[in-house]
N, C-alpha and C positions, 0 to 999 in steps of 0.2 A: 658585913654580916656577923662580925665576931660576937656581938652581944644580942643578936636578934634571934627570935624563934623562926623556924622555917618548917615547911611541909616537905615530905619526901615525895618525889615524883612517882607516878605510877609506872610500872614496867611496860616495856613494849610488848604488845600482844599481836600475834599473827594468827589469823583464822585459817585453820586447815580443813580438810575434807571430813576429818573425824572429831573436830573440836578445836579449842583454842590452845595455843602454845605461847610460852614466855621465853624471853632471851636471858641468858646468863653470860656475863662477859668478865674476863680478867685480863689484865694487860701487863706486859713486860716492856718497860720503856728503856731503851739504850740511849743514854745521854753522854755525849762526849764532854769530858772534863775540860773546862777552859784553863789551859796551862800552856806555857811556852815550850815545855819539853814533854816527852813521852813518859809512861808510867814507870818503866824500868831502864830507860836510857836517856841520854842528853840530846837525842835527835830532835829536830824542830817538828812542831805540829802544824806549821803554816799550810793552809789550804791553797791548792793551785800551783804548787811547785812542780818543777820538771819531774817526770816519773822516776822513782827510785833515787831521788836526790836527798831525801830526808830519812836516811837509813843508817843506823849505827850497826856495829858488828853484832851486838846482842840481838837486834831486831832481825838480822839476816840469819840468825842461828849459827854463827861461825863457831867452830869447835873451841871449847875452853872459855867462852864468854859467859859471864854471870850477870844476872839482873841485879840492879840496885834500886831500891824503892825511892820514888820521888815524893818527898815529904809534902810538897805543896798539893799534890793530887790527893793525898790522904786528908789534908786540911779541907780541901774542897768537898770531899765526900762527907766529912763530919759537918761542915757548914750546911750542906744539903739536908742531911738528916735532922739537924736542929731546926731548919726552916720548915720541915714537914712534921714537926713535933714528935720526932722519933727518938727512941732510945739509942744511945751510942755505946757500942761494945768496946771497952777499954782493951780487951784482948781479942784479936781476930787472926785469921791465918789464910794463907794462899794455898790453892790446890791446883794440880794439873788436870785439865780436861782433855783427854786424848782423842783426837780424830785427825784424819788426813784430809787436807785440802791444798790445792796448789799454791794458794796465797797465804798459807800458814807454814812458814819455813821450819819452825820447830817441830811440827807434827803434834803439837799440843797447845792449848791456850791456858795461860796462867789466870785463874779465876778464884772465886771464894764460894764454896758450896756449903761446907759444914759450919764455918765460923765467919759470917759476914761482919763487916765493920759497923753496919747500921741495922737496928732491929725495927720493931713495929712503930708505925706512924700513921698519919691520916691526911687526907686532902678534902676540903669542902668544895664541892663543884656546884656552882649556882646554875640553875636551869630556868631562871626567871625571877621576878621580884617575889621574895618570900618562899621560893621553892629551891631546894638544894639536896644533893646526894652526898652523904659522907662516905668516901671511899677509903677503906683501910689499906695501909701499906704493910706488906708482910716483911719486907727486908730491902736493903740496898747493899749491893756488893760491888767491889771494884774488880775490874778485869781488863785485859788488854784486847784491843781490836785486832781483827785480821786485816789482810791487804785487800787488793781489788783485782779481780780477773777481768780482762778486757777482751771481748769476743768479736768486736766489729771492726778491727783494724786490718785483718787479713782473712781471706776466705778459707785458709787451711790451718792457721795457727791461732792460739790464744796467747795474750801477753799478760804479764803480772806486774802490778805496781805495788811496791811494798811501803810507800810513803805513809799509809795509814796504819801499817802493822806496828803494834806496840803502843798506839795511842790509848790513853786512859779512858775507860768507859765506866759510867755508873749504871748498873742494871737495877731499875726501880720496879719491884714486883708488887703488884696489887693483889688483894683478895678478889674473889669473884663477886664483887659488889655492884658492878655496873649493869644496868638492865635494858639498855637500848643503844642503837647506833648514835643518836644525838648526844647521849650521855658520854659515850666513849670519846667522841670528838671533843666535847667540852672538857672532859677529864684531861686529855692530852694538852688542850689549850691552857687549862689552869696550871698544870704541872710545868709547862713551858714558861708561863708567866712567872711562877715562883722562882724557877731556876734562873731566869734572866734578872729578876730583882736581886737574887743572891749573888749573881755574877759567877755562878759555878758552871753554867753551860750557856752558849749563845743561842741555843734553840733553833739554829738554822736547819730546817728540815730539807731544804733543797740540796744542801751540801751533804746531807746524811748525818749531821751532827746530833739530830734527835730523830729516832725512828722507833716504831712500835711493833712488837709481836702481839697479835690479838688472839686470845683464846675464846672461842665461841661454842656454846652448847645451848640446847633447848630443853625445856621441861614443861610438864603440865602445870596449870595454875594450882597453887597450894604446895607444890613440892619444894619450892625455894624457901618457904617459911619453915618447913620441916628441917631443911638444911641449916637454917639460921638457928633453930632451937638446939640442934644436936651437933652441928659442924660435921655431919656425916655426908661426905660427897656422893654417897650412893643414891641420895635423893635427887641428884642432878644428872643430866644427860652426859654422855661421853663428849669430851671437848675436842675440837680441832684447832690447831694453831695456824693463823695466817701470818706469814713471816715478812719482816722488813717493810712495814708501811710507813711512808713519809709524807702523807697528804691527808688532811682532815676530811676532805671530800671523799677520797678513795677509801678511807677507814670506814666511813658510814656505808658506802656502797658495798664494800666487801662483806661487812657484817650482815647486811640485809640479804645479800645473795646467799651467803653461807648458811644463815639460819633457815632460809626457805629450802635450800638443798637438803639440809638435814631433816627437815619436816617431811619433805617428799619421800625420802628413804624410809623413815620410821613409819609413815602412814601406809607405805607399800609393803610393810612387814619386814623390812630389812633392819640392819643394825649399823650404827656409826662406828667406823674404825678410827681410833685415835691416830692422828697423823699430822704432819706439817704440810701446809698448802701455800701456794702463791696466788696473788690476785693479779688478774690480767685486766687492766682498765679499758683496753680496746674492745674486749669481748664482754666486759663486765661480768666476769666469772672467776671463781677460784678453781685451781687445779692441783692435783696431788703432786707433792714434791718428794716426800719420803715418809716412811712410817715414823711415828713419833718415838724418839729414843727416850729411855729412862736413864737415870743417873748411872746405873751399873754398866750401861752400854758404852759410856765414855771412860770407864775404868779410872774414875777419880782417885787420886791419892795425894797426900800432902806434898807440896812442892819442896823437894830436897834442897833447892838453891836459896830458899828464903826462910829465915827464922820467923816464928810467930810475931805478929805486929802488936806491940804494947804501947799504949799511949796513956798519958796522965790526965786525971780529971781536971787539974788546974789548967792544962792546955785547952781542954774542951771548953771549960768555963770562959777562958779568954776569947775563944772563937764566938761563943754565945753572946758575950758582951759586945762584940763588934758587929752583930747582925744588923742589917738595915731594917727599916720599917717595911713590912711585907704587904702584899696587895690587899688582903682583907682588912688589916688594921688601917691602912691608908684610906681605903674606901670609906670605912666607918668614920674616920676623922674628917674627911672631906664633907660627908653628909652632915656631920655635927657642926663643924666649924664654919662651913660656907653655906649651909642650908641647901645643899644640892639634892636633886632627886636620886633615887637608886640608879636609874638609867645613866644620868649624866656622870655620876661618880664612877660607875663601871667603865664607861667609855674613857674617862680621863685617867683611870688607873690601869687600863689594859696593858700599856707598855710603860716601863719605868721612865723612859725619856719623855713621854707625853705628860706623865704626872709631874715631873720636875719642871717642865715648861709651864704648865698651868699654874703651879704653885708660885713660880716667879712672877707671873702676870697678876695673880690674885693678891699677892702680898700687900697688906695694908690698904686694899681697895675693896671693890664690890665683887665677892666671889661668884655670885649668880651671873652677873653681867659678864665677868671674865670667862666663865664656863661657856656661856652662850657664844661669845666671840671665838673662843678657841675651837669649840666643837663645830659650829656652823660655818663660820667664815674661814678660819685658818685651815682646819682639817679638810673642809670641802675643797678649798683651793689647792692644797697640797695633793689631795687625791686626784684632782683633775690634771695636775701637772706631773703626776707620778713621782712625787718627791717625799722623802722621809722627813720627820720632824727635825732631824739633825741638819738637814739641808734647807730649812726654812729661811727665805729671804727676810722675813720679819722676825726680829728678835723679841724675846719676852719684854724687854724694856720698851721697845717701840709700840708693841700692842698695849702694854700698860699705859703708855702715854696717850694713845687713842682713847682708851676707856676713861682716863682722867678728864679729857676734853669733853666727852659725852656727859660725864657726871656733873661737870661744872657748867653745863648748858652752853659751853662755848661753841659746840657744833651739834647738829641734829643727827639722828640715826642715819638718814640718807647721806648727809655730808660725810659722816664717819665711814660709810662704805666707799665713797669716792676717795677719801683720804687713805683708807686701807689699800686700795688699788695702787695709789701713787707710791706708798711706802713699799708695797710688795714688789713693784716693777722698777722703781727708781731709788729706793732707800731714802734716808734722811730722817731728821728729827720731826715728829708729827706736829709739835707745837710751832716750830719755825715754819713748816710748810703751810699751816693754816694762816699764820701771820703774813707770810710773804705773798700768798696767792689770794688773799682776801676771802677766805673760806669761813670766816667766823659767822656764827648764827646771829641773825638780827633779833635782838631782844627788846629793842626800843618800841614800846607799845604804840607810841605816837605814829611812827613810820608804818607799823603794821596796820593800824587803824585807818590811816589814809588810803592804803592799798585796798582794804576791805570796803571802805566807802565808795571808792572808784569802781570796783567790780560790781557792787550792788546797784549803783546808780546807772551803770551801763546795761544792766540786764533785768529790767522790771518784770518781764514775763517769767523769768526763772525764779524771781523772788516769790511770785504768787504760787508757783508750783511747789517751792520749798516749804511755804507756810502750810500748804495742804498736805504735803508729805515730807516731814522733817528729815527723812533719810537723804533727800536730794540736797541738803545743806553741804554735803561732802563735795559737791561740784564747785561751790564757792571756795571751799578750803583749797581744792586743787588749783583753781585759778589764781588765788593769792600766792600760793607756793610757787607757781610758775612765774608770776609777775616779779617775785623777789628772788628769782634764781635758786629756789629751794633753800634759801638761807633764813627764812622767817621761822621763829620758834613755833613748831606745830601746835603745841598746847595753847599758846596765846592766840593763834589764828582761829582755832576751834572755838575758843571761848568768845572771841570778838564776833565771829560770824553768828554764833548762836544768840548773842545779845542783840546784835543789829537786826536779826530777822525775828526777834521776839519768840524764839523757840525755847 
């Protein structure tokens, strides 16, 4: 959709007892940087290691240990900013965010409040063909993650795993531009897609590598437009933050519940307290976690252990030159070069691995036919078998071989499906399989005509019915295909049957 016009989706409206309400949503996405080492130490970031085995002295806050910035993590943040069309700040700085938590050994988190590494950007979130929401990015800053408290291993004690402590996070903060639960989930999905294309975050929400804090408020119709004109937040309602969401489905459910909770309070004459809440999927409700802290509550101050971070424009330009083709550009190219529909191009570019697979199949061939086989046959079978594209038993070269056989009329569509099943389960070269197993399509019109004549001669009553109702000619086509073991060229059969019956 890079060069296409689009309409903005309408905001989600909830009808209350006293009138309509609209939703206003902003999001803070915490994306774990894809790197081998942590932000300020050389400890491994590998997921699933034994508890407390990936911990350096600085992660454990041992006395005298000083943080050392990981240049690759900085590069990944810059690459992310460029991918989101954001400004890159050549000078940024780290701050200490002070708070106590058992899995935060230092007693503070090294983050960036006043001078983030990435400035304003944008994400185009498609909500259907020709419909999209442009979500503004306010900033991206680097910070270190905390550890993990484990409460279910002992009835009397909690345990702490510091493996995640110090892992680099990018906090991607949006403006309050999202107007409904579906848009919020689509925004997270689009952001995840871009990060995976860039290779800066693997987007694994199950492992907590991508999680969202969702800020929800409600307002009366017309108030949001006043905010847009003035950028005055007083036109909007008081927001509540739903913390640590790592499921698209739960994000939507939590937003819907929270909006209705706020509406009920406001219509009852109450007021919304700004606070942090947690979502309970079992009860499908949000519950209060703590009052929402402001920056001064964390006693931010510049981190004395780290100098301001200065990077050169030439270095940023080098990263920009190495960026891959991103989803929107790839989708537009697929539509233009291969004549794909908006839907097919969206499916094929949803994951970078899917797009690469399709492009290898379609290279130098029929893009539309390749898309049909990749989406309907391959993806359908992989989903049934719960396999990822990387585990596909059918390589791009094998699928391209099947498509070449179809295009050359060597096999019919039905035979192609049988061939696909053989390649999927047994492997092998499609062309050789067709040759060895006698699967080639019969294109000899003489042989097909003989079969048609035989079927017609044996079924005079059916001939009369077909002449009265031409739709019944399909019965003869089916009988001929059956007689030839499905190998007859379907078009030739149809043409000959129509000619012989005088249709």
